N, C-alpha and C positions, 0 to 999 in steps of 0.2 A: 330298260334290260333292268326285266324280273326273272329271280329263277330260284327254286324251293332247291335243299339239299339235306337230306338226311346219311348218317353214318350209313352206309351197308355194308353188312359182312355175312356176303353172300360167300369169303373162302372159308364160312365155317362147314360146308357142305360139297364134299371135292363134285360131287353130280352134278349139281348146277352152276360151281364154278366153271364147268367147262361149256357153257350154256351163254357166258357172258363177259364183252368185249375187256370191262373192269373189273377183276374179281372183288378185288377190296379198296372200296375209292370213300375219303370223309367227304363232309358234308359237302365243303367252299367246294372243293373239284365234282361234285355231283349237279350242284346249283350253276357252276359253268354249265354243264355237261347238258341240265335241261335249256336252258335257251339254244342250241346248236354251235357253243363256240364260238358265239357273238365275240368281238370288241368293243370294246364302248370306250369312253374316254372318259374320263373324272368320275366313275362310278364308288361310290361306298357301299359298301359288304355291311351287313349287320349280321352276328352270331353269335345263337345261344343255346345251353343246353343246361337242362332241366332236370332234377329227379323230384320223388316223389315229398320232398321235403323242401327244397331250395335250386335255385340256382347255382350252375356249379364254373369253374374256371375251362374257360375254350379258348383259349388265346390257339389261331392256328400255328401249326405246326411251318418249321422252316420250307419245307417244300409249299406249301401252301396257298403261303407268303407270296412265295417265288412265282405261280402260276395266276392269284390269282394280280400281282403284278401285272404279268406275262398278258394276261384279257383288259386291263387300263383300271383295274381300283386301283384307287388312291390311299382309299382308308377304309380302314376296318372298326365296327365298332363290337367287343364281343361281353358275354357277360363273366366276372372273375368270381372270388370266394368275396370279395369288394362290393359288389355292383356293378357299374358296366366302366369298362376300361377301353383307351381304342390307340390304336396304333398309323401311322402315316406309311405307305408301301412306295 
């Protein structure tokens, strides 16, 4: 399974949010959504946040961790203020 996701900020536009099933979603959810919600076994997720000057902290929130676990992701690598870190789900 390969999925690509980005933070979606459609919710900031009230008219546009009426035309989407998910008015605001995190990148982790968007990546799973892009695969058609296919479950996997022992997948690894990679999450990165980049600003104009450097990579920033982007550890998945508790809801995203639970969602990734539900779809079979076992490990997540993510950028942090100190480089790259990981968590097992």
